[in-house]
N, C-alpha and C positions, 0 to 999 in steps of 0.2 A: 504494500500500500504506500501511497505517497505521503501519509501523515495528515492529509486534509480530511476532516470529517464531513460527511454529507448529512445535511439536515433536511427535514421535511417541514414545509409551511403550508398553510391552508389559505387560499385566496377567497375574496368575497364571492366568487362564483361557486364556492364550495369544492374547489379542486385541490387535490394534494399535489404539491410540486416538490421535487427533489432539487436541492441546490448543491453546488459543488461539482467536482469532476464526476462524470458518469451520469449526468442529468437524465432523468427518465421523463417520458411524455406525461403531461398532466392527465390525471384520471378524475373525471367529475364525480362528485358525490352522487349516490343513488337518489337522494331526495331532490337534488338539483335537476337531475335528468327527468324525474317524474313531474316536477313542477313545470319544466320546460315543455314536456310532452302535453301536459294539461293545457298550457297556454296555446300551443299550436293547434291542438285538437279543437279547442273552443273556437278559435278563429276559422279553421277549416269547416267545422260543422255548421257554424253560423252562416258562412258563405254558401254551403251546399243546400241548406234549408231555406234560405231567403227567397229563391225563385218560387217556392211553394207558398209563400206568405206565412211561413212558419218560423217562429223563433226557437232557439235552443231550449229555453225554459218551457215553451209550449210543447215541443216534441218530447221532452223528458216527462212532463206531466201526463201527456197522452200515453206514453209508454208505461208509466206507473199504473194508470187506470186500466190499461189492457191487461197487465200482469196480475193486478189485484181484483179486477172486476168492479170494485167500487172503493171509494175512500172519502173521508171527511176533508174539509179544507186544511185542517192542521196536519193530518196524515199525508196529504198530497204535498204540502209544503216541505215537510221533513224528508220525504222520500225523493223529492225533486231537487233538493239542495238549494232551496230558496227560502227567504223569510216569509212568515205568514202574511205580511203586508204585500210583498211582491206576488205571493200566491193569489191573493184577492184580485189583483190587477190581471194576472194571467188568466185566472178562472173567468173573470168578467168578459174578457175578450173572447175566450173559447165558447162561452155560453152564447154570446151575441152572434157568433159564427155557426152556432148549432153543432159544435164538435163535442160538447158534453152537455149533459142534462143535470139538473139539481132536483132532488126530492127530499122532503123531510124524512129523517130517520124514524121508522115506526116505533123504535124502542126508546128514543130520547128526543123530545120535542125541540130542543135547542140545536141539535146537530143536523146539518144538511149533508146528504149523501150525494156524491158526484159519480156519474157513470158516463162511459163513452156512448155516443150516438153512432149510427151507421156512417154519417158524414165524417165523424171523428175517426172512425176506423179506416175510412178511405184515405184521409189526409195522413194518418199515421203510416199506412202502407207505403204511400209515396215517400214519406220522410225516411222510412226504413231503407228504401232503395237508395236514396241520396246518401244516407249515413254509411251504407255498405260500400259505396264507391270510395268514400274517405278511408274506411277501415281497410279495404283492399290495398289502397295506396300506402297506408301506414305499414302494413305487413310486408309489402314488397315481395322479396324473395324468401321470407321466413316460412319454413314449412309448417305443416299442421302440428307436428310434435313441438317445435319451438314456440308456436303461438299458444299451445296448451300449457306449456311450462311457464310462459309469461303470465297467463291467466291464473294459474295455480299460485304463483308467487305473489301476484297482486292481491288475490283474495286472502292470502295468509297475512300480508302486510296490513290489510284493513282489519282483519280479525285481531291481530296482535295489538293494534292501536285502540281498538274498541274495548279490549279487555283491561287495558291499563288505566 
């Protein structure tokens, strides 16, 4: 060895950099990569859904309703990653477009149950096609096994953070 110690520093971008002789390429932190992917996906999905007159929040809410069958305003907000105030705005627009219907909950007079309409299912199907195009681009040459491994890892990350 030449007597010079190599040290590692972390940059604001969350990358670990080696200094000194034998410098290695920067390796971004996993959290940084996930956040960067989130920003890019939001931009790409927003652009893909816009020609359908559909926002990302509306698409997410429609997807949640399709998966659950029904939901209250509060449940829809939580599962769509938006605030209850934002959910009220999103829901109002979707009701006015006849994408979802509102009915009083038969078991609780103060709760309103939201359900997809046939028109909502149609717009959701169109949105799914647009989202699939973005997902296919994202996956590029990643094979099914690699995509499944990423899915399993991401699900584990979510589970780990929810447990703590």
